[in-house]
Backbone bond lengths (Angstrom), bond angles and torsions (degrees), N, CA, C in turn:
res aa  C-N    CA-C-N  psi(-1)  N-CA   C-N-CA  omega(-1)  CA-C   N-CA-C  phi
1 M - - - 1.468 - - 1.526 109.33 -
2 T 1.328 116.25 141.92 1.464 121.22 -179.83 1.528 110.10 -66.74
3 P 1.325 118.64 133.59 1.471 119.95 -174.94 1.517 113.06 -80.18
4 D 1.329 116.43 152.85 1.465 121.64 161.57 1.520 107.88 -71.60
5 L 1.325 115.66 145.59 1.465 121.64 -179.59 1.525 109.29 -121.29
6 I 1.308 116.72 125.68 1.466 122.14 178.59 1.526 107.74 -119.46
7 L 1.321 116.60 119.13 1.464 122.16 176.45 1.518 107.92 -112.47
8 L 1.322 115.69 116.82 1.461 122.51 -178.06 1.522 108.97 -105.97
9 F 1.332 115.32 118.18 1.459 122.39 -179.80 1.526 110.17 -106.41
10 T 1.314 117.53 135.62 1.461 120.34 158.48 1.524 107.51 -115.77
11 D 1.321 117.08 174.91 1.461 121.11 -175.62 1.527 110.09 -124.86
12 T 1.326 115.88 129.52 1.465 122.14 175.83 1.521 111.50 58.94
13 Q 1.322 116.53 44.81 1.461 120.81 -179.32 1.519 109.97 -112.47
14 P 1.317 117.89 102.05 1.471 120.31 178.59 1.513 111.84 -74.34
15 R 1.306 116.48 158.80 1.457 120.67 -177.74 1.516 112.15 -62.64
16 R 1.339 117.81 -26.96 1.468 120.12 -180.00 1.529 112.13 -66.49
17 L 1.327 117.85 -14.66 1.463 120.61 178.77 1.518 110.70 -104.48
18 V 1.309 116.51 35.05 1.460 122.37 174.87 1.525 107.67 -132.59
19 G 1.323 116.78 127.55 1.451 120.69 -174.51 1.512 113.93 -57.89
20 C 1.350 117.65 -39.15 1.462 120.24 -175.55 1.521 112.61 -68.10
21 H 1.324 117.57 -11.76 1.461 121.07 175.83 1.523 111.19 -95.89
22 G 1.322 116.40 22.40 1.451 120.67 169.97 1.503 116.13 91.49
23 N 1.340 116.88 23.23 1.464 119.40 179.62 1.525 109.25 -119.33
24 P 1.326 118.45 89.04 1.468 120.84 -176.80 1.514 113.67 -68.87
25 A 1.331 117.75 -12.88 1.465 120.04 -179.03 1.524 112.11 -73.17
26 V 1.335 117.86 -21.58 1.462 122.17 -177.75 1.525 108.38 -107.69
27 K 1.328 116.44 124.77 1.459 121.12 -173.47 1.532 110.20 -93.52
28 T 1.344 115.50 109.94 1.466 122.14 177.38 1.531 108.60 -135.41
29 P 1.320 119.02 63.29 1.465 120.74 -172.14 1.522 114.74 -63.70
30 H 1.328 117.63 -33.33 1.464 119.25 -177.15 1.525 111.19 -74.99
31 I 1.311 116.92 -40.37 1.461 119.89 174.57 1.523 109.75 -65.38
32 D 1.321 116.69 -40.61 1.466 120.60 179.44 1.527 111.42 -60.88
33 T 1.331 116.53 -37.92 1.457 120.28 178.97 1.523 110.89 -66.16
34 L 1.329 116.90 -41.97 1.463 119.50 176.08 1.529 110.42 -57.99
35 A 1.320 115.96 -42.98 1.459 119.92 -179.40 1.526 111.37 -64.81
36 A 1.329 116.39 -40.06 1.460 120.27 -177.94 1.523 111.79 -68.79
37 E 1.327 116.12 -33.75 1.466 120.26 -175.21 1.519 112.90 -92.35
38 G 1.325 117.27 -14.04 1.449 120.27 -174.37 1.517 113.06 -119.30
39 T 1.321 114.98 -153.72 1.461 122.46 179.19 1.522 108.73 -106.22
40 R 1.313 116.73 131.68 1.459 121.61 -178.20 1.526 109.43 -109.32
41 F 1.329 115.25 129.86 1.459 121.11 179.63 1.532 108.31 -102.99
42 D 1.305 116.09 93.57 1.459 121.40 -172.03 1.521 113.95 -78.72
43 R 1.328 117.97 -12.68 1.459 119.75 -177.34 1.529 111.33 -115.91
44 A 1.318 116.83 22.58 1.461 120.92 176.29 1.527 109.62 -75.96
45 H 1.305 117.37 141.20 1.454 122.68 177.88 1.533 109.84 -127.01
46 T 1.317 115.68 147.79 1.450 119.66 175.53 1.521 110.39 -67.72
47 A 1.334 115.95 148.21 1.463 120.65 176.78 1.523 111.41 -71.27
48 C 1.342 116.36 -22.05 1.465 121.72 177.98 1.520 108.23 -164.45
49 P 1.335 119.42 133.16 1.465 121.15 -178.56 1.528 112.30 -80.93
50 L 1.324 116.53 50.40 1.461 122.69 179.99 1.524 107.10 -150.57
51 C 1.342 116.96 143.50 1.464 121.47 -166.53 1.526 113.84 -56.92
52 T 1.323 118.05 -60.98 1.459 120.13 -172.74 1.521 113.10 -60.08
53 P 1.327 120.02 -53.55 1.466 117.80 -178.97 1.520 113.60 -63.46
54 A 1.326 117.99 -34.81 1.459 120.00 178.13 1.523 110.71 -64.77
55 R 1.324 116.94 -43.74 1.461 120.88 179.37 1.521 111.49 -67.60
56 A 1.330 115.66 -36.53 1.459 119.01 176.66 1.518 110.59 -58.91
57 A 1.331 116.59 -42.49 1.461 120.41 179.54 1.523 111.19 -65.30
58 L 1.324 117.15 -46.01 1.455 121.06 -176.28 1.525 112.44 -66.78
59 L 1.325 117.53 -32.46 1.471 120.44 -175.24 1.522 113.52 -97.59
60 T 1.333 117.30 -0.90 1.467 119.83 176.18 1.525 112.60 -124.31
61 G 1.339 117.50 -20.86 1.455 120.35 -174.91 1.509 113.28 78.83
62 M 1.338 116.58 13.69 1.455 121.89 -178.56 1.522 110.11 -117.13
63 M 1.327 116.62 154.89 1.450 119.30 172.70 1.532 109.57 -66.57
64 P 1.337 117.88 146.48 1.461 120.77 -174.13 1.531 114.60 -53.18
65 A 1.322 116.84 -39.16 1.468 119.36 -177.54 1.521 112.27 -63.00
66 K 1.338 117.33 -20.92 1.456 121.56 -179.40 1.527 112.61 -87.36
67 T 1.332 116.77 -14.58 1.467 120.07 -173.10 1.525 113.57 -93.82
68 G 1.332 117.37 -15.51 1.463 121.33 -172.95 1.508 112.42 91.81
69 A 1.330 117.07 -23.64 1.468 121.64 -178.58 1.522 108.73 -95.50
70 Y 1.323 116.55 70.78 1.452 121.02 -172.79 1.518 113.48 -93.98
71 T 1.321 117.50 -3.20 1.460 121.26 172.84 1.519 107.82 -155.17
72 N 1.320 118.35 170.59 1.462 120.54 178.29 1.516 110.85 -59.96
73 S 1.324 115.43 149.25 1.473 124.08 179.79 1.528 112.72 71.22
74 Q 1.335 117.45 15.08 1.460 121.49 172.94 1.533 108.34 -108.73
75 P 1.345 118.74 128.32 1.458 119.85 178.88 1.521 112.12 -80.47
76 L 1.317 115.28 162.95 1.451 120.14 170.64 1.529 109.76 -62.01
77 G 1.328 116.59 147.97 1.454 120.12 175.57 1.519 111.55 -63.63
78 D 1.322 116.63 153.11 1.465 121.40 -175.50 1.527 113.49 -61.33
79 T 1.303 117.13 -26.87 1.462 120.33 -176.64 1.527 113.13 -97.49
80 I 1.323 117.52 2.39 1.458 121.55 -177.02 1.524 110.25 -84.54
81 K 1.312 116.87 125.81 1.458 121.01 179.92 1.528 110.76 -97.58
82 T 1.309 115.67 139.90 1.457 121.41 -178.85 1.525 111.09 -98.09
83 L 1.308 114.95 170.48 1.456 122.08 175.97 1.526 110.75 -55.67
84 G 1.323 116.68 -39.29 1.459 120.19 179.90 1.509 112.25 -62.03
85 Q 1.322 117.83 -46.02 1.462 121.00 179.73 1.529 111.44 -63.72
86 R 1.316 116.05 -43.05 1.459 119.21 -176.12 1.529 111.93 -68.48
87 L 1.329 116.70 -41.10 1.461 118.34 -178.68 1.526 111.62 -79.19
88 R 1.326 117.88 -31.10 1.471 118.69 171.98 1.515 109.66 -58.81
89 D 1.341 116.47 -45.67 1.468 120.55 -179.85 1.524 111.90 -66.48
90 A 1.340 115.94 -20.42 1.470 120.36 177.71 1.531 112.20 -90.27
91 G 1.339 116.92 3.33 1.450 120.32 174.91 1.509 116.47 105.61
92 Y 1.326 118.21 8.85 1.461 122.35 179.27 1.524 111.60 -88.51
93 R 1.328 115.83 151.36 1.461 121.18 158.37 1.521 106.64 -83.58
94 T 1.319 117.45 136.50 1.465 120.20 -171.38 1.519 110.98 -131.13
95 A 1.330 116.23 128.71 1.464 121.27 177.62 1.520 109.08 -135.22
96 L 1.322 116.13 127.28 1.462 121.92 167.22 1.512 106.68 -111.44
97 I 1.327 115.25 120.15 1.460 121.08 -174.90 1.519 108.03 -120.89
98 G 1.339 116.66 114.82 1.451 120.34 178.39 1.513 112.60 122.54
99 K 1.317 114.37 -152.22 1.461 121.55 -173.18 1.525 110.97 -63.36
100 W 1.338 116.80 132.59 1.461 123.45 -179.56 1.524 109.92 -108.69
101 H 1.344 116.36 -64.20 1.459 121.63 171.50 1.533 113.09 68.15
102 L 1.347 117.12 21.38 1.461 120.15 -176.73 1.524 112.75 -126.51
103 D 1.339 117.06 18.30 1.465 119.40 -177.31 1.525 113.28 -111.98
104 G 1.339 116.62 8.97 1.463 119.60 178.09 1.511 114.12 83.66
105 H 1.335 117.72 3.85 1.461 121.08 179.96 1.521 111.11 -111.95
106 D 1.294 115.18 27.90 1.448 124.15 174.70 1.518 111.58 51.98
107 Y 1.303 117.67 -126.50 1.444 121.47 -162.14 1.526 115.02 -67.77
108 F 1.313 116.52 -47.61 1.457 119.60 -166.39 1.514 113.63 -88.21
109 G 1.320 117.24 -28.37 1.448 120.04 -175.83 1.520 111.86 85.44
110 T 1.309 115.06 -178.11 1.466 121.42 -176.66 1.515 112.74 -99.03
111 G 1.330 117.24 -13.22 1.456 120.24 -172.31 1.511 113.32 84.38
112 K 1.332 117.92 -2.88 1.466 122.41 -178.32 1.528 109.67 -101.21
113 C 1.302 115.57 130.05 1.461 121.04 -178.19 1.524 110.00 -77.77
114 P 1.324 118.81 124.44 1.461 120.57 178.47 1.523 112.11 -76.62
115 D 1.296 116.11 164.11 1.455 121.64 178.42 1.528 110.46 -58.83
116 G 1.314 114.92 140.23 1.452 120.29 177.84 1.512 114.47 107.49
117 W 1.334 116.97 -11.57 1.464 120.79 -176.45 1.528 109.78 -129.71
118 E 1.314 117.48 151.95 1.463 121.46 -178.95 1.527 110.37 -77.83
119 D 1.313 115.02 124.75 1.467 120.52 -176.16 1.524 111.84 -63.37
120 A 1.316 117.54 -32.49 1.467 120.76 -176.74 1.524 111.91 -62.42
121 Y 1.340 117.05 -22.03 1.458 120.01 -178.30 1.526 113.16 -112.49
122 W 1.307 116.52 -0.80 1.467 119.78 179.00 1.526 109.45 -63.36
123 Y 1.339 117.06 132.82 1.471 118.65 -174.10 1.518 109.67 -152.96
124 D 1.323 115.65 63.95 1.462 120.02 178.05 1.525 110.25 -75.77
125 G 1.323 116.83 -179.51 1.460 120.53 -177.33 1.512 113.46 -60.48
126 R 1.316 116.56 -31.83 1.468 119.95 178.42 1.516 110.79 -65.00
127 R 1.308 117.22 -45.89 1.469 119.66 -179.71 1.528 110.89 -66.14
128 Y 1.327 116.36 -35.62 1.466 118.69 175.94 1.521 110.75 -63.07
129 M 1.324 117.55 -47.93 1.461 120.32 -179.42 1.514 112.19 -61.14
130 M 1.330 116.88 -33.66 1.466 120.26 -179.38 1.523 111.70 -66.71
131 E 1.329 117.59 -20.36 1.464 120.85 176.44 1.524 112.55 -84.63
132 L 1.327 116.81 -21.32 1.457 120.62 -176.97 1.520 111.44 -80.82
133 S 1.328 115.74 157.20 1.459 119.25 170.37 1.527 108.29 -68.18
134 P 1.331 118.72 157.47 1.465 119.86 177.88 1.525 112.46 -54.36
135 E 1.330 116.74 -37.16 1.459 120.26 -179.13 1.532 110.90 -67.97
136 D 1.325 116.31 -42.70 1.466 119.43 -179.38 1.524 111.37 -70.54
137 A 1.327 117.51 -33.49 1.462 119.88 178.62 1.526 110.93 -61.33
138 V 1.332 116.62 -38.50 1.466 121.02 176.64 1.524 110.18 -72.65
139 A 1.336 115.98 -42.37 1.467 120.06 -177.45 1.521 111.71 -64.11
140 W 1.326 117.73 -30.30 1.468 121.27 -179.76 1.519 111.31 -56.25
141 R 1.317 117.45 -37.17 1.458 121.10 -176.88 1.528 112.63 -100.91
142 T 1.343 116.84 1.33 1.467 119.58 -177.66 1.526 110.38 -128.65
143 E 1.334 117.38 -77.55 1.465 120.65 -174.17 1.526 113.49 -68.15
144 W 1.331 117.89 -32.62 1.458 119.94 -175.38 1.520 112.40 -75.61
145 T 1.296 118.07 4.48 1.469 121.46 -178.97 1.528 112.55 -88.18
146 A 1.318 117.67 -1.86 1.462 121.67 -178.33 1.523 109.68 -138.35
147 L 1.318 116.43 152.82 1.458 121.09 -176.45 1.522 111.69 -58.28
148 E 1.325 116.93 -40.94 1.462 120.17 -179.78 1.532 110.86 -60.71
149 G 1.327 115.86 -40.13 1.459 119.67 178.95 1.517 112.43 -68.18
150 L 1.327 117.22 -39.01 1.464 120.47 176.96 1.526 110.37 -60.81
151 R 1.327 115.66 -42.67 1.466 119.35 179.40 1.519 110.89 -68.13
152 R 1.323 116.34 -45.70 1.464 121.00 -176.44 1.525 111.62 -61.99
153 R 1.328 116.70 -39.62 1.461 120.97 -177.49 1.528 112.21 -88.19
154 G 1.330 117.58 -3.03 1.457 120.66 178.73 1.515 113.08 62.06
155 V 1.333 116.64 45.47 1.466 120.81 -176.77 1.526 110.00 -69.97
156 T 1.310 115.25 124.87 1.457 122.64 175.99 1.528 108.96 -110.98
157 S 1.317 115.75 167.58 1.462 119.77 178.06 1.518 111.01 -57.37
158 E 1.325 116.96 -41.96 1.463 121.29 -175.71 1.519 112.84 -62.57
159 L 1.325 117.77 -21.50 1.459 121.32 -178.58 1.526 112.39 -83.66
160 T 1.307 117.84 -15.47 1.459 120.85 -171.68 1.528 112.35 -82.77
161 W 1.326 115.08 155.75 1.457 122.21 174.08 1.527 109.86 -60.48
162 A 1.326 117.24 -43.63 1.464 121.15 -177.04 1.523 111.72 -59.45
163 H 1.314 116.83 -46.01 1.463 120.09 -178.82 1.523 110.46 -63.04
164 R 1.310 117.30 -40.91 1.460 120.58 -177.64 1.527 111.78 -73.36
165 I 1.335 116.83 -30.63 1.465 119.73 171.03 1.526 109.42 -60.30
166 T 1.327 116.13 -46.32 1.457 120.74 -178.04 1.519 111.77 -65.19
167 D 1.331 117.68 -39.75 1.467 120.56 176.04 1.523 110.71 -54.37
168 R 1.318 116.48 -46.08 1.470 120.84 -178.94 1.526 111.56 -69.09
169 A 1.320 116.08 -37.73 1.468 119.67 177.48 1.528 110.40 -61.53
170 E 1.327 116.90 -43.36 1.458 120.22 178.26 1.525 111.29 -61.95
171 R 1.344 117.10 -41.06 1.464 119.87 179.15 1.521 111.11 -64.99
172 F 1.323 116.65 -41.56 1.468 120.24 179.82 1.530 110.54 -61.84
173 L 1.315 117.01 -42.37 1.456 120.50 -178.06 1.522 112.29 -72.73
174 A 1.328 117.08 -26.04 1.461 121.15 -179.35 1.527 112.39 -87.02
175 E 1.313 117.16 -16.49 1.462 120.78 -171.04 1.532 112.22 -74.83
176 D 1.321 116.14 125.70 1.461 125.21 164.68 1.530 113.72 52.06
177 D 1.324 115.89 71.08 1.467 119.75 176.00 1.527 112.44 -66.19
178 S 1.346 116.87 -15.27 1.464 118.89 179.38 1.525 112.42 -74.62
179 D 1.342 117.19 -17.02 1.462 121.04 176.50 1.531 108.00 -67.52
180 P 1.316 117.88 123.84 1.473 119.19 -176.02 1.520 114.34 -74.13
181 R 1.317 117.70 -9.39 1.457 119.57 -176.25 1.526 111.47 -73.85
182 P 1.325 117.21 140.07 1.469 119.74 171.31 1.525 109.94 -70.35
183 K 1.330 115.37 166.52 1.470 120.05 -177.60 1.526 110.71 -120.82
184 L 1.318 113.75 139.88 1.466 122.24 167.08 1.517 107.35 -109.19
185 L 1.310 116.96 120.99 1.461 122.01 175.04 1.520 109.04 -118.91
186 V 1.331 116.34 124.65 1.458 121.96 169.46 1.521 106.69 -109.99
187 A 1.325 117.03 110.06 1.464 121.78 175.41 1.521 106.73 -99.25
188 S 1.321 115.55 107.69 1.464 121.63 -169.22 1.525 110.02 -110.36
189 Y 1.328 115.37 101.42 1.463 121.10 -175.48 1.531 111.43 -92.57
190 D 1.313 115.13 147.10 1.463 122.22 176.34 1.530 111.52 -79.88
191 E 1.298 116.76 -29.48 1.457 122.58 -176.59 1.529 111.21 -71.33
192 P 1.342 119.93 152.03 1.470 127.32 -2.72 1.530 115.00 -88.59
193 H 1.325 117.57 30.79 1.461 122.88 173.77 1.534 109.69 -65.53
194 H 1.319 115.58 149.09 1.468 120.86 169.19 1.522 108.55 -50.45
195 P 1.345 120.46 137.78 1.462 129.00 20.17 1.527 115.86 -93.00
196 W 1.330 118.49 14.87 1.466 121.17 173.10 1.530 112.75 58.10
197 T 1.310 117.03 44.55 1.455 120.21 -177.23 1.522 110.85 -80.37
198 C 1.309 115.83 120.40 1.460 121.91 175.49 1.523 107.21 -161.17
199 P 1.312 118.49 163.36 1.459 119.97 176.34 1.529 110.64 -59.86
200 P 1.313 118.03 144.55 1.473 120.47 -175.05 1.513 114.06 -59.73
201 E 1.329 118.46 -26.85 1.464 119.26 -178.12 1.523 112.50 -67.15
202 F 1.331 118.17 -15.89 1.463 120.32 174.92 1.529 111.46 -81.27
203 V 1.303 117.29 -27.32 1.464 121.84 -179.06 1.518 111.46 -81.40
204 E 1.322 116.66 -38.65 1.460 121.56 -170.53 1.533 114.63 -56.14
205 P 1.340 120.42 -37.23 1.476 118.89 179.14 1.523 114.54 -65.41
206 Y 1.346 117.00 -15.11 1.461 120.40 -175.25 1.535 113.41 -104.66
207 L 1.314 117.29 10.39 1.466 119.21 -174.59 1.524 112.50 -62.28
208 E 1.315 118.03 -29.68 1.460 121.17 -179.38 1.531 112.71 -106.23
209 T 1.313 117.38 7.07 1.467 120.53 -175.32 1.524 111.03 -77.70
210 K 1.322 115.80 127.98 1.459 121.93 174.31 1.529 108.23 -128.56
211 L 1.312 116.03 130.57 1.454 120.87 -178.51 1.523 110.34 -105.19
212 P 1.332 118.12 131.07 1.464 119.38 177.73 1.524 111.07 -68.79
213 I 1.318 116.52 136.05 1.461 121.73 -178.78 1.516 111.00 -88.58
214 G 1.318 117.27 -36.91 1.456 120.77 -176.81 1.519 111.24 101.54
215 P 1.334 117.56 -177.50 1.471 121.55 -174.93 1.522 114.06 -58.22
216 S 1.347 117.96 -28.15 1.466 119.58 -177.59 1.530 112.35 -65.77
217 A 1.337 117.10 -16.45 1.471 119.70 178.07 1.519 111.34 -60.47
218 F 1.337 116.72 -26.08 1.461 120.80 -175.27 1.528 112.42 -107.34
219 D 1.327 115.88 20.17 1.466 121.07 177.28 1.531 109.35 -56.05
220 T 1.313 117.94 129.09 1.468 121.04 178.40 1.510 112.18 -76.25
221 L 1.324 117.31 -16.81 1.469 124.40 179.90 1.527 112.92 66.96
222 E 1.321 117.82 10.95 1.458 119.48 -175.78 1.527 112.45 -66.21
223 N 1.319 117.45 -25.57 1.459 119.93 179.04 1.523 112.48 -105.49
224 K 1.326 116.18 11.68 1.456 120.83 -178.92 1.538 110.27 -94.44
225 P 1.338 117.46 160.13 1.467 120.33 178.84 1.523 112.49 -58.36
226 A 1.320 115.99 153.33 1.468 121.45 -177.09 1.523 111.46 -59.38
227 H 1.348 116.73 -37.43 1.470 117.92 -177.97 1.529 111.40 -67.63
228 Q 1.335 117.59 -28.51 1.463 119.45 177.29 1.530 110.34 -71.87
229 R 1.313 117.16 -39.02 1.467 119.40 176.68 1.523 110.53 -64.27
230 R 1.319 116.53 -38.69 1.476 119.92 178.21 1.530 110.19 -65.09
231 W 1.328 115.75 -42.93 1.466 120.41 -179.91 1.530 110.36 -60.24
232 A 1.317 117.01 -40.03 1.464 120.81 -177.76 1.518 112.48 -66.72
233 E 1.321 116.92 -19.55 1.454 120.45 179.99 1.523 113.30 -91.39
234 N 1.357 117.02 -8.67 1.464 117.25 -177.69 1.525 110.10 -97.50
235 Q 1.330 116.46 -164.42 1.467 120.53 -172.01 1.528 113.46 -65.62
236 F 1.335 117.62 -18.99 1.453 120.51 179.56 1.516 112.41 -97.25
237 G 1.312 117.56 5.39 1.451 121.31 -178.89 1.514 112.94 -100.91
238 V 1.329 114.90 176.04 1.469 122.19 177.82 1.521 107.10 -121.02
239 K 1.324 116.67 99.76 1.463 120.69 -176.80 1.525 111.97 -75.12
240 D 1.326 116.36 -38.69 1.470 121.25 -177.48 1.524 109.11 -123.87
241 P 1.323 118.16 84.04 1.468 121.23 -174.12 1.524 113.20 -65.75
242 T 1.328 114.51 142.76 1.462 121.86 176.87 1.529 111.71 -111.64
243 G 1.330 116.17 -15.58 1.451 120.00 -176.20 1.516 113.99 92.20
244 W 1.350 116.25 -0.65 1.461 121.08 -179.68 1.521 110.11 -126.44
245 W 1.329 115.41 150.53 1.469 121.23 176.90 1.517 108.40 -123.49
246 S 1.334 116.57 135.00 1.460 120.62 -179.69 1.524 109.62 -147.28
247 L 1.320 116.49 124.91 1.461 122.31 174.19 1.534 107.40 -152.57
248 P 1.335 117.35 85.86 1.465 120.75 -174.94 1.522 113.96 -56.03
249 M 1.336 118.10 -34.74 1.460 119.77 -179.71 1.524 111.27 -62.42
250 M 1.317 117.49 -44.07 1.463 120.42 -179.71 1.532 111.10 -67.41
251 L 1.327 116.42 -38.94 1.460 119.85 178.98 1.533 111.11 -66.52
252 G 1.331 115.82 -42.64 1.464 119.24 177.30 1.516 111.88 -61.65
253 C 1.335 115.81 -41.08 1.462 120.50 178.97 1.526 111.18 -65.29
254 T 1.327 116.87 -33.67 1.456 120.99 178.48 1.529 110.80 -63.06
255 T 1.329 116.42 -45.29 1.459 119.71 177.89 1.519 111.55 -68.84
256 F 1.331 116.42 -36.63 1.465 119.67 179.40 1.524 111.32 -63.50
257 V 1.330 117.47 -47.33 1.471 118.63 -178.23 1.527 110.17 -67.45
258 D 1.319 118.06 -28.05 1.460 120.48 174.64 1.528 110.94 -60.96
259 T 1.339 117.57 -37.73 1.469 119.63 178.30 1.521 110.43 -65.47
260 Q 1.327 117.00 -36.69 1.461 120.67 179.00 1.527 111.12 -68.88
261 I 1.321 116.34 -39.52 1.461 120.66 175.56 1.522 110.18 -61.03
262 G 1.327 116.88 -40.04 1.454 120.41 177.18 1.515 112.59 -59.02
263 R 1.330 117.16 -38.49 1.462 121.02 178.11 1.522 111.47 -64.67
264 V 1.336 117.08 -42.86 1.465 120.42 -179.45 1.530 110.42 -66.21
265 V 1.321 116.69 -43.69 1.460 120.00 179.72 1.522 110.33 -60.58
266 A 1.325 117.58 -42.61 1.466 120.80 179.39 1.526 110.79 -62.71
267 A 1.336 117.02 -42.13 1.470 120.60 179.56 1.521 111.18 -66.22
268 A 1.327 117.14 -39.08 1.461 120.87 -179.99 1.524 110.72 -66.73
269 R 1.319 116.63 -40.51 1.465 119.60 179.93 1.527 111.12 -70.41
270 A 1.316 116.96 -34.07 1.464 119.71 176.45 1.520 110.52 -64.31
271 R 1.338 116.83 -41.26 1.464 119.75 177.28 1.529 110.60 -64.73
272 A 1.324 117.16 -42.68 1.458 120.42 -179.73 1.525 110.83 -59.74
273 E 1.331 116.14 -39.57 1.462 119.92 179.43 1.517 111.00 -68.64
274 R 1.342 116.70 -41.68 1.470 120.00 179.80 1.521 111.38 -64.88
275 A 1.330 115.53 -45.62 1.460 120.77 -172.29 1.518 113.09 -89.35
276 G 1.331 117.69 -11.88 1.449 120.37 -176.46 1.515 112.51 63.84
277 R 1.331 115.23 32.23 1.465 120.63 -176.09 1.526 110.08 -106.49
278 P 1.337 118.79 140.90 1.467 120.08 174.58 1.528 111.34 -59.97
279 L 1.311 115.91 154.42 1.461 121.72 -176.26 1.515 109.84 -135.65
280 W 1.328 115.84 128.02 1.462 122.06 174.09 1.516 107.65 -116.96
281 I 1.317 116.93 128.48 1.457 122.53 178.78 1.527 109.17 -121.72
282 V 1.312 116.68 129.16 1.465 122.11 177.18 1.524 108.10 -123.36
283 F 1.311 116.00 130.26 1.471 121.04 173.18 1.518 109.69 -115.56
284 T 1.325 116.11 134.83 1.455 120.86 173.49 1.523 109.39 -155.39
285 S 1.309 115.26 163.56 1.460 121.72 167.04 1.516 107.59 -105.84
286 D 1.335 117.41 157.70 1.467 118.27 177.96 1.532 110.88 -71.01
287 H 1.322 116.55 -34.33 1.466 122.49 177.44 1.513 108.11 -167.52
288 G 1.322 116.77 -177.14 1.449 120.27 -176.96 1.513 113.69 -112.35
289 D 1.319 115.29 -149.86 1.455 123.66 -179.15 1.526 106.29 -149.20
290 H 1.327 116.80 145.26 1.461 119.70 -177.37 1.528 113.29 -68.79
291 L 1.324 117.66 -28.54 1.470 121.94 178.85 1.526 112.45 52.17
292 G 1.326 116.45 39.01 1.457 120.58 176.05 1.514 115.09 88.45
293 A 1.329 118.45 -9.53 1.466 120.80 179.37 1.524 109.81 -64.23
294 H 1.327 116.23 137.42 1.464 122.63 -178.67 1.533 111.18 52.99
295 R 1.355 113.15 33.04 1.473 122.44 175.36 1.529 112.64 60.81
296 L 1.329 115.23 34.89 1.459 121.05 178.64 1.518 110.22 -127.36
297 N 1.323 115.47 142.39 1.454 122.59 168.14 1.524 108.03 -118.21
298 N 1.331 115.30 169.68 1.457 121.33 177.04 1.518 110.37 70.85
299 K 1.310 118.69 -137.92 1.462 123.10 -170.07 1.515 108.57 -150.12
300 G 1.312 117.22 -178.25 1.454 119.99 169.58 1.511 117.39 113.79
301 P 1.347 120.50 -67.39 1.457 118.75 -167.42 1.515 115.30 -77.27
302 T 1.327 118.47 -19.25 1.460 120.38 179.38 1.521 109.35 -140.11
303 G 1.327 116.69 163.44 1.453 121.61 -179.11 1.507 112.19 -68.95
304 V 1.324 117.09 147.41 1.456 122.94 -179.81 1.512 108.47 -131.58
305 T 1.313 117.37 133.26 1.465 121.38 178.68 1.514 109.96 -72.68
306 V 1.328 116.20 140.37 1.460 121.93 171.02 1.518 108.29 -122.40
307 Q 1.317 116.31 166.97 1.443 120.77 179.72 1.520 109.45 -108.45
308 V 1.307 116.64 146.44 1.449 122.30 171.69 1.512 107.06 -123.03
309 V 1.320 117.11 123.21 1.452 121.57 179.51 1.524 107.82 -107.44
């Protein structure tokens, strides 16, 4: 029997922020379970350490330069076919729920479902914002980026993009088991990318957490490319290295999105049991984050390893 396919995306999640890769300080039990029960690809690398081109590669099977989406805010070329189009044509029901980032409108999207995916489940950043109050839509990109703002605005799980993505994923997996078609679900989460929106109780356990960076924290950069030295001097760089990295909001978001992944995995396995259909689950991030290594934070100027579970 043709299997259901579940592709779980996170954004800007380096392997060092996953428990199964040897970091007990970061709690990711659901991802860790997938790794323990499945096959782990420890030497997988992103095709590009930037959101749009990395996603273009993962959803087309092509290198970013071939897709037209070679940097952020660049759409896929008109003739480029995605996983959704190919598997729909092969007889699958196909849903991508969450961040798309491939329509040339950068972060939020247009709210319009592209060919290859079911419109009823399309839920890009634009559609999420349209559900929020005007005040919350602004707060999502401003106040919700810090613990004080999460507390002040009373952010709950139900208010977040991640939770609502998962709600839709569960509905898609539960819908109409009598339909003989297999399902492709892409649950595409924004977390743990900025703005790190999650309930404050996920952030609070990490307020004192500091992760050792290692010897690369003190790289002089004297033999590195000029653009890397420039990057290290701007807002994403580390001018005065301490050897430690700490960002409680990102760590809290990492644990929060792990809970959402756990919900999707449970729903997918419940469907597999009901329908007696094989199930394949793949977890990956589009790319990672430097986390202070070689005096760099964020992403962009150099390649970053990601994990595929």
